[in-house]
ZAMI-572395 format. One record per residue (C-alpha): residue number from 1; residue in three letters; x, y, z. Coordinates in Angstrom, 1 decimal. Each point is the difference from the previous one (the first is absolute). Layout:
N
 num residu     c1     c2     c3
 NUM    Ala      X      Y      Z
...
***
This chain:
114
 num residu     c1     c2     c3
   1    Met    0.0    0.0    0.0
   2    Leu    2.8    2.4    0.9
   3    Ser    1.9   -0.8   -3.2
   4    Ile   -3.1    0.8   -2.1
   5    Ile   -0.5    3.3    1.8
   6    Ser    3.7    0.9   -0.4
   7    Gly   -0.1   -1.0   -3.7
   8    Leu   -3.0    2.2   -0.6
   9    Leu    1.6    2.9    1.8
  10    Gly    3.2   -0.5   -2.1
  11    Ile   -2.0    0.1   -3.3
  12    Gly   -2.0    3.0    1.2
  13    Ser    3.1    2.0    1.1
  14    Ser    1.7   -0.7   -3.3
  15    Ala   -3.0    1.3   -1.9
  16    Leu   -0.5    3.1    2.2
  17    Pro    2.8    2.2   -1.6
  18    Ser   -1.3   -0.5   -3.5
  19    Leu   -3.5    0.6    1.1
  20    Leu    1.0    3.3    1.7
  21    Gly    2.0    0.9   -3.1
  22    Phe   -3.1   -0.4   -2.1
  23    Phe   -2.0    2.3    2.1
  24    Gln    2.9    2.5    0.1
  25    Gln    0.2    0.0   -3.8
  26    Lys   -3.7    0.4   -0.3
  27    Gly    0.1    3.0    2.3
  28    Asp    2.9    1.5   -1.9
  29    Gln   -1.8   -0.4   -3.3
  30    Lys   -3.1    1.7    1.5
  31    His    2.1    2.9    1.2
  32    Glu    1.7    0.4   -3.4
  33    Met   -3.4    0.0   -1.8
  34    Ala   -1.3    2.7    2.4
  35    Met    3.2    2.1   -0.5
  36    Ala   -0.3   -0.3   -3.8
  37    Arg   -3.7    1.0    0.2
  38    Leu    0.8    3.0    2.1
  39    Gln    2.8    1.0   -2.4
  40    Thr   -2.3   -0.2   -3.0
  41    Glu   -2.7    2.1    1.8
  42    Arg    2.7    2.5    0.9
  43    Glu    1.2    0.3   -3.6
  44    Ala   -3.5    0.4   -1.3
  45    Ala   -0.7    2.7    2.5
  46    Met    3.2    1.8   -0.8
  47    Ala   -0.7   -0.2   -3.7
  48    Ala   -3.5    1.4    0.5
  49    Ala    1.4    2.9    2.0
  50    Gly    2.7    0.7   -2.7
  51    Phe    3.0   -1.3    1.9
  52    Ala    1.0   -2.5   -2.6
  53    Ser    2.8    2.2   -1.2
  54    Gln    1.3    0.4    3.6
  55    Glu    0.1   -3.8    0.3
  56    Lys    2.1   -0.2   -3.2
  57    Ile    2.4    2.7    1.4
  58    Glu    0.4   -2.1    3.2
  59    Ala    0.7   -3.1   -2.1
  60    Ile    2.7    1.9   -1.9
  61    Lys    1.6    1.2    3.2
  62    Leu    0.0   -3.5    1.4
  63    Glu    1.7   -1.3   -3.1
  64    Glu    2.7    2.7    0.3
  65    Val    0.6   -1.0    3.7
  66    Glu    0.2   -3.7   -1.0
  67    Met    2.5    0.8   -2.7
  68    Gln    2.1    2.1    2.3
  69    Thr   -0.1   -2.9    2.6
  70    Tyr    0.9   -2.5   -2.7
  71    Lys    3.0    2.1   -1.2
  72    Arg    1.2    0.4    3.6
  73    Leu   -0.1   -3.8    0.4
  74    Ile    1.9   -0.5   -3.2
  75    Asp    2.6    2.6    1.1
  76    Gln    0.5   -1.9    3.2
  77    Leu    0.4   -3.3   -1.9
  78    Ile    2.7    1.7   -2.2
  79    Glu    1.8    1.1    3.2
  80    Ile   -0.2   -3.5    1.5
  81    Tyr    1.4   -1.7   -3.1
  82    Ser    2.7    2.7   -0.4
  83    Thr    1.1   -0.6    3.6
  84    Lys   -0.1   -3.7   -0.4
  85    Arg    2.1    0.3   -3.2
  86    Gln    2.6    2.1    1.8
  87    Leu    0.2   -2.4    2.9
  88    Ala    0.1   -3.2   -2.2
  89    Lys    3.3   -1.9    0.0
  90    Leu   -0.6   -2.4   -2.8
  91    Pro   -0.2    1.3   -3.6
  92    Ala   -3.1   -2.1   -0.7
  93    Asp   -1.8    1.7    2.9
  94    Lys    1.1    3.4   -1.2
  95    Thr   -1.3   -0.7   -3.5
  96    Lys   -3.3   -1.3    1.4
  97    Tyr   -0.5    3.1    2.2
  98    Glu    1.0    2.3   -2.8
  99    Thr   -2.5   -1.6   -2.3
 100    Glu   -2.8    0.4    2.6
 101    Glu    1.1    3.6    0.5
 102    Lys   -0.2    0.8   -3.7
 103    Lys   -3.4   -1.7   -0.3
 104    Trp   -1.5    2.2    2.7
 105    Asp    1.8    3.1   -1.3
 106    Ala   -1.5   -0.6   -3.4
 107    Leu   -3.5   -0.3    1.5
 108    Tyr    0.5    3.1    2.0
 109    Ala    1.1    1.9   -3.1
 110    Lys   -3.0   -1.3   -1.9
 111    Leu   -2.4    1.1    2.7
 112    Ser    1.7    3.4    0.2
 113    Glu   -0.8    0.6   -3.7
 114    Lys   -3.7   -0.2    0.6
***
């Protein structure tokens, strides 16, 4: 009798995390749907009030900030590979780091052209 109860408890406890995960996922999806609905309503209200152009301006500003952040990140990668190249002792490592530095430098130059 005790072994049957412990067996059932073992099966139940192993299924509990997946069951809780299912309910968590369902709640997350419900929240995402509510947020999407609110966003759509907000956009419709702003467009009705004539704020559609303001939203486009904000999107452009956001893209500029993202581009600046991306360029800063690439600049940091260039510095990292430059330092690694300078500290490398083996010629193969120096070549590898120099190649990476050139790759990121070319991407930075390409983004700076835009």
